[in-house]
C-alpha positions as CSV (number, residue, x, y, z in Angstrom):
1,X,23.1,5.5,-6.0
2,X,22.6,3.6,-9.3
3,X,19.5,1.9,-10.9
4,X,20.5,-0.8,-13.4
5,X,19.3,-4.2,-14.8
6,X,21.5,-7.1,-13.8
7,X,22.0,-10.6,-15.2
8,X,21.2,-13.0,-12.3
9,X,21.0,-16.8,-12.5
10,X,18.0,-18.7,-11.2
11,X,18.7,-22.0,-9.8
12,X,16.6,-25.2,-9.9
13,X,13.7,-25.4,-7.5
14,X,13.9,-27.3,-4.3
15,X,11.3,-29.6,-3.0
16,X,8.8,-26.8,-1.8
17,X,9.8,-24.3,-4.4
18,X,8.8,-23.2,-7.9
19,X,10.3,-21.0,-10.8
20,X,7.7,-18.4,-12.2
21,X,8.1,-16.5,-15.3
22,X,6.9,-13.0,-14.2
23,X,4.3,-11.5,-16.4
24,X,3.2,-8.6,-14.3
25,X,4.5,-6.6,-11.1
26,X,3.0,-3.3,-9.9
27,X,5.1,-0.3,-8.7
28,X,3.7,0.3,-5.2
29,X,4.7,3.2,-3.0
30,X,6.4,0.7,-0.6
31,X,8.6,-0.3,-3.6
32,X,9.6,3.3,-4.3
33,X,11.1,3.4,-0.7
34,X,13.6,0.6,-1.7
35,X,14.0,1.7,-5.5
36,X,14.9,5.3,-4.7
37,X,15.3,5.6,-0.9
38,X,16.7,8.9,0.1
39,X,18.0,9.9,-3.3
40,X,17.7,13.5,-4.7
41,X,15.7,12.9,-8.0
42,X,16.9,16.5,-9.1
43,X,20.3,15.0,-9.4
44,X,19.1,12.2,-11.9
45,X,21.7,11.2,-14.6
46,X,21.3,8.8,-17.5
47,X,23.8,6.2,-18.4
48,X,24.1,2.9,-20.0
49,X,23.6,1.8,-23.7
50,X,21.0,-0.2,-25.8
51,X,19.0,-2.4,-23.7
52,X,21.0,-1.8,-20.4
53,X,20.0,1.6,-19.3
54,X,21.2,3.0,-15.9
55,X,20.1,6.0,-13.8
56,X,22.3,7.6,-11.2
57,X,21.3,9.9,-8.4
58,X,23.2,11.7,-5.5
59,X,22.0,11.0,-2.0
60,X,22.5,14.0,0.3
61,X,25.0,13.7,3.0
62,X,22.5,14.3,5.7
63,X,20.5,11.3,4.6
64,X,23.3,8.8,4.4
65,X,23.2,7.6,7.9
66,X,19.6,6.5,7.5
67,X,20.9,4.0,4.8
68,X,24.4,3.1,6.1
69,X,23.4,-0.6,6.1
70,X,22.5,-0.6,2.4
71,X,25.7,1.2,1.1
72,X,27.6,-1.1,-1.4
73,X,24.9,-3.5,-1.8
74,X,22.9,-4.4,-5.0
75,X,19.2,-4.9,-3.9
76,X,16.3,-6.3,-6.0
77,X,13.1,-4.5,-6.0
78,X,9.4,-5.5,-6.3
79,X,7.2,-6.6,-3.4
80,X,4.7,-8.6,-5.5
81,X,3.8,-9.9,-8.8
82,X,2.3,-12.8,-10.9
83,X,3.2,-15.1,-13.6
84,X,3.2,-18.7,-14.9
85,X,5.0,-21.5,-13.2
86,X,7.5,-23.0,-15.5
87,X,9.3,-25.4,-13.1
88,X,8.3,-27.0,-9.8
89,X,10.0,-29.0,-7.1
90,X,8.9,-32.5,-5.9
91,X,6.1,-31.3,-3.6
92,X,4.9,-28.4,-5.9
93,X,4.3,-30.3,-9.2
94,X,0.6,-29.6,-9.2
95,X,1.5,-25.8,-9.7
96,X,3.5,-26.5,-13.0
97,X,1.8,-24.5,-15.7
98,X,-0.4,-22.5,-13.3
99,X,-0.6,-18.8,-13.1
100,X,0.1,-17.6,-9.5
101,X,0.3,-14.4,-7.5
102,X,3.4,-14.0,-5.5
103,X,4.7,-12.0,-2.5
104,X,8.3,-11.9,-1.3
105,X,10.4,-9.3,-3.1
106,X,12.6,-9.2,-6.2
107,X,9.7,-9.5,-8.5
108,X,11.1,-6.8,-11.0
109,X,12.7,-9.7,-12.9
110,X,12.1,-12.2,-15.8
111,X,12.0,-15.2,-13.5
112,X,11.6,-15.6,-9.7
113,X,12.6,-18.8,-7.6
114,X,10.1,-18.7,-4.8
115,X,8.8,-21.0,-2.0
116,X,5.2,-22.3,-2.6
117,X,4.1,-20.7,0.7
118,X,4.4,-17.4,-0.7
119,X,2.3,-17.9,-3.8
120,X,-1.6,-18.2,-4.3
121,X,-2.8,-20.1,-7.4
122,X,-5.0,-17.6,-9.5
123,X,-8.6,-18.3,-10.1
124,X,-9.3,-20.0,-13.6
125,X,-9.2,-17.3,-16.3
126,X,-7.6,-14.6,-14.1
127,X,-4.8,-12.7,-15.9
128,X,-1.3,-11.9,-14.5
129,X,-2.4,-8.2,-14.3
130,X,-5.4,-9.5,-12.3
131,X,-3.1,-11.1,-9.7
132,X,-0.1,-8.9,-9.7
133,X,-1.6,-6.7,-6.9
134,X,-3.3,-9.5,-4.8
135,X,-1.1,-9.1,-1.8
136,X,0.0,-5.6,-0.5
137,X,-3.1,-3.5,-1.2
138,X,-5.7,-6.2,-0.6
139,X,-4.3,-7.6,2.6
140,X,-3.6,-4.1,3.9
141,X,-7.2,-3.1,3.4
142,X,-8.3,-6.3,5.1
143,X,-5.8,-5.6,7.7
144,X,-7.3,-2.2,8.6
145,X,-10.7,-3.8,9.0
146,X,-9.3,-6.6,11.0
147,X,-7.3,-4.2,13.3
148,X,-10.6,-2.0,13.9
149,X,-12.4,-5.1,14.9
150,X,-9.9,-6.4,17.2
151,X,-9.4,-3.1,19.0
152,X,-13.2,-2.4,19.3
153,X,-13.5,0.5,17.0
154,X,-16.8,0.9,15.3
155,X,-15.8,2.9,12.1
156,X,-12.7,3.8,10.3
157,X,-11.3,7.0,8.9
158,X,-8.9,6.5,5.7
159,X,-6.7,9.1,3.9
160,X,-5.7,9.3,0.3
161,X,-8.9,7.2,0.1
162,X,-9.2,7.4,-3.7
163,X,-6.3,5.0,-4.2
164,X,-6.4,1.5,-5.5
165,X,-6.2,0.5,-1.8
166,X,-8.8,3.0,-0.7
167,X,-11.3,1.8,-3.3
168,X,-10.6,-1.8,-2.0
169,X,-11.1,-0.6,1.6
170,X,-14.5,1.0,0.7
171,X,-15.9,-2.1,-1.1
172,X,-14.8,-4.3,1.8
173,X,-16.6,-1.9,4.3
174,X,-19.8,-1.9,2.2
175,X,-19.6,-5.6,2.1
176,X,-19.0,-5.9,5.7
177,X,-21.1,-3.2,7.1
178,X,-18.3,-1.1,8.5
179,X,-18.8,2.6,8.4
180,X,-15.9,4.4,6.6
181,X,-15.0,8.1,6.4
182,X,-13.0,8.8,3.4
183,X,-10.6,11.7,3.0
184,X,-9.5,13.0,-0.4
185,X,-7.9,16.0,-2.0
186,X,-10.0,16.8,-5.1
187,X,-13.6,16.5,-6.3
188,X,-12.5,14.1,-9.1
189,X,-11.2,11.7,-6.3
190,X,-14.3,12.1,-4.4
191,X,-16.3,11.1,-7.4
192,X,-14.4,7.8,-7.7
193,X,-15.5,6.7,-4.1
194,X,-19.0,8.1,-4.7
195,X,-19.5,6.0,-7.6
196,X,-18.5,2.9,-5.7
197,X,-21.2,3.6,-3.1
198,X,-19.3,5.7,-0.4
199,X,-21.4,7.6,2.1
200,X,-18.8,9.7,3.8
201,X,-16.2,11.5,1.3
202,X,-14.6,14.6,2.6
203,X,-12.3,16.9,0.5
204,X,-9.5,18.1,2.8
205,X,-9.0,21.4,0.7
206,X,-12.7,22.5,1.4
207,X,-13.1,25.4,3.7
208,X,-15.4,23.4,5.9
209,X,-13.4,20.3,5.9
210,X,-12.9,20.2,9.6
211,X,-16.4,20.8,10.7
212,X,-17.7,18.1,8.2
213,X,-15.1,15.7,9.5
214,X,-16.3,16.2,13.0
215,X,-19.9,15.7,11.9
216,X,-19.0,12.4,10.0
217,X,-17.2,11.2,13.0
218,X,-20.2,12.0,15.3
219,X,-22.5,10.1,12.8
220,X,-20.3,7.0,12.4
221,X,-18.5,6.7,15.9
222,X,-15.2,6.4,14.2
223,X,-12.2,6.1,16.7
224,X,-9.4,4.8,14.4
225,X,-7.8,6.3,11.4
226,X,-5.3,4.9,8.9
227,X,-3.2,7.6,7.3
228,X,-1.2,7.3,4.1
229,X,0.0,10.8,4.1
230,X,2.2,10.8,7.0
231,X,3.7,14.4,6.9
232,X,2.0,17.7,7.7
233,X,-0.9,18.4,9.9
234,X,-3.6,16.2,8.6
235,X,-2.9,13.4,11.0
236,X,-3.3,16.1,13.9
237,X,-6.7,17.3,12.3
238,X,-8.1,13.8,12.4
239,X,-7.2,13.1,15.9
240,X,-8.6,16.6,17.0
241,X,-11.7,15.9,15.1
242,X,-12.2,12.6,16.9
243,X,-11.7,14.4,20.3
244,X,-14.3,17.2,19.3
245,X,-16.7,14.6,18.2
246,X,-16.3,12.7,21.6
247,X,-16.6,15.9,23.6
248,X,-20.0,16.6,22.0
249,X,-21.2,13.5,23.6
250,X,-20.1,14.3,27.1
251,X,-22.5,15.4,29.7
252,X,-20.1,16.7,32.2
253,X,-16.8,18.7,31.7
254,X,-13.3,17.5,32.4
255,X,-10.2,19.4,31.9
256,X,-8.5,16.2,30.7
257,X,-10.9,16.0,27.7
258,X,-13.0,13.0,26.9
259,X,-12.5,9.4,27.8
260,X,-12.9,8.2,24.4
261,X,-9.7,6.3,23.2
262,X,-8.5,7.6,19.8
263,X,-6.1,5.7,17.5
264,X,-4.4,7.0,14.4
265,X,-2.0,4.7,12.5
266,X,0.4,6.0,9.9
267,X,1.1,3.5,7.3
268,X,2.4,5.6,4.4
269,X,4.6,8.6,3.6
270,X,3.1,10.4,0.6
271,X,4.3,13.5,2.4
272,X,7.8,13.1,3.6
273,X,7.8,16.2,5.8
274,X,7.6,15.8,9.7
275,X,4.3,14.9,11.1
276,X,2.9,17.8,13.2
277,X,0.8,17.0,16.1
278,X,-1.2,19.5,18.2
279,X,-1.5,17.3,21.2
280,X,-3.0,19.6,23.5
281,X,-6.2,19.5,21.4
282,X,-6.4,15.6,21.8
283,X,-7.3,15.2,25.5
284,X,-5.2,12.4,27.0
285,X,-6.7,9.2,25.6
286,X,-5.0,8.8,22.2
287,X,-2.2,7.2,20.4
288,X,-0.4,7.7,17.0
289,X,1.8,4.9,15.9
290,X,2.8,3.1,12.7
291,X,1.1,0.2,10.9
292,X,2.8,-2.2,8.5
293,X,1.5,-5.3,6.8
294,X,4.2,-7.9,7.7
295,X,4.2,-7.2,11.5
296,X,0.4,-7.3,11.4
297,X,0.3,-10.7,9.5
298,X,2.9,-12.1,12.1
299,X,0.8,-10.7,14.9
300,X,-2.5,-12.3,13.9
301,X,-1.0,-15.7,13.0
302,X,-1.0,-18.0,10.2
303,X,-4.8,-19.1,10.6
304,X,-6.1,-15.5,10.0
305,X,-3.6,-14.6,7.5
306,X,-4.7,-17.7,5.4
307,X,-8.3,-16.5,5.8
308,X,-7.5,-13.0,4.5
309,X,-5.6,-14.5,1.6
310,X,-8.6,-16.8,0.7
311,X,-11.0,-14.0,0.7
312,X,-8.5,-12.1,-1.7
313,X,-8.4,-15.2,-4.1
314,X,-12.2,-15.5,-4.0
315,X,-12.9,-11.8,-4.8
316,X,-9.8,-11.0,-6.9
317,X,-11.7,-9.6,-9.9
318,X,-14.3,-7.8,-7.9
319,X,-13.5,-6.4,-4.4
320,X,-9.9,-6.5,-4.9
321,X,-9.5,-5.6,-8.6
322,X,-6.8,-3.0,-9.6
323,X,-6.6,-0.4,-12.3
324,X,-3.3,0.4,-14.1
325,X,-2.8,3.5,-16.2
326,X,0.4,2.3,-17.9
327,X,2.2,-1.0,-18.6
328,X,5.9,-0.7,-19.1
329,X,8.8,-3.2,-19.6
330,X,11.7,-3.5,-17.2
331,X,14.0,-1.3,-19.4
332,X,11.1,1.3,-19.6
333,X,11.1,1.5,-15.8
334,X,14.4,3.2,-16.0
335,X,13.2,5.7,-18.4
336,X,13.5,9.2,-16.6
337,X,10.1,10.2,-17.9
338,X,8.5,7.1,-16.5
339,X,10.4,7.4,-13.4
340,X,9.2,10.8,-12.7
341,X,5.5,9.9,-13.3
342,X,5.4,6.8,-11.0
343,X,7.5,8.6,-8.3
344,X,4.7,11.1,-8.1
345,X,2.5,8.4,-6.5
346,X,-0.6,10.4,-7.9
347,X,-3.9,9.0,-7.1
348,X,-5.5,7.2,-10.1
349,X,-2.1,6.7,-11.8
350,X,-0.6,3.4,-11.3
351,X,2.1,1.6,-13.4
352,X,2.5,-2.2,-14.0
353,X,5.7,-3.6,-15.0
354,X,5.6,-6.6,-17.7
355,X,8.9,-8.2,-18.0
356,X,7.8,-10.1,-21.0
357,X,8.1,-6.8,-22.9
358,X,11.7,-6.7,-22.5
């Protein structure tokens, strides 16, 4: 597998299309899934010259079947971004010269031809960096709250909670009065959320983590969790804690466990190992499944999606502000040191690509 920069022609915009000069595009975990896929990073080899660097990796033979449909294809990367409209079709002339946020792939580029339905004009004074991350994380965080409400869950549990997405979710829950139990992995991460105003922040590395998690669930009534980790046993610990909290409220014993329905959604893969579930500790009223933004938006329909997008635009620099630790050019995204850094997906460390830097 090879990563490289390619020269691609951008055509003239159709009636409902625009051409955007991209000025900012974040590197999200969802982008890394396409950028690196199943490659073995230990096999990284540098190539190319000058302004055309390449990185080549070996894909282990056992992982090839999972990407069989991708073999032989050159795929553009970058789910979202922002920039200035430099050309517009007949029905989009009002956007010419405006700065917009975009969603739809192929954002790691100098220019993007895109339909106007996939953009949102940025508020006056907002920078491209402000608008670069206005889709994936904000709409996912809003989607969690919308999902919880639609399914009748009174409170939410969230893992990897000090991320940019997690901070947005905490701000939403504070504003909307939704109890939130945050799970992090360090005292530094806990402080990030406590400074925002979080009430429940638990460190999964603490010796009393499981007991404190049960107590927080009893207090909040949380019956739904959104897990960014995926692998390992944390998901199992969460569902088990929800069951233990429900059993506390029972007045009579049942060999089938509580009648409280417990839902866990896995939406990330920070840990690529298998998910281990101790199902006999859950009772029989539970579900573990995946959660992904595009299917959620399709399910709720265009009216709800428009409402959520409008809230993002209205609160872009407050509730949905993002923090970046490093800004790099397209060529610098192919630096081995930079790649190893953004591939770590470390909490509090987020990279932004600015194609105008070269």
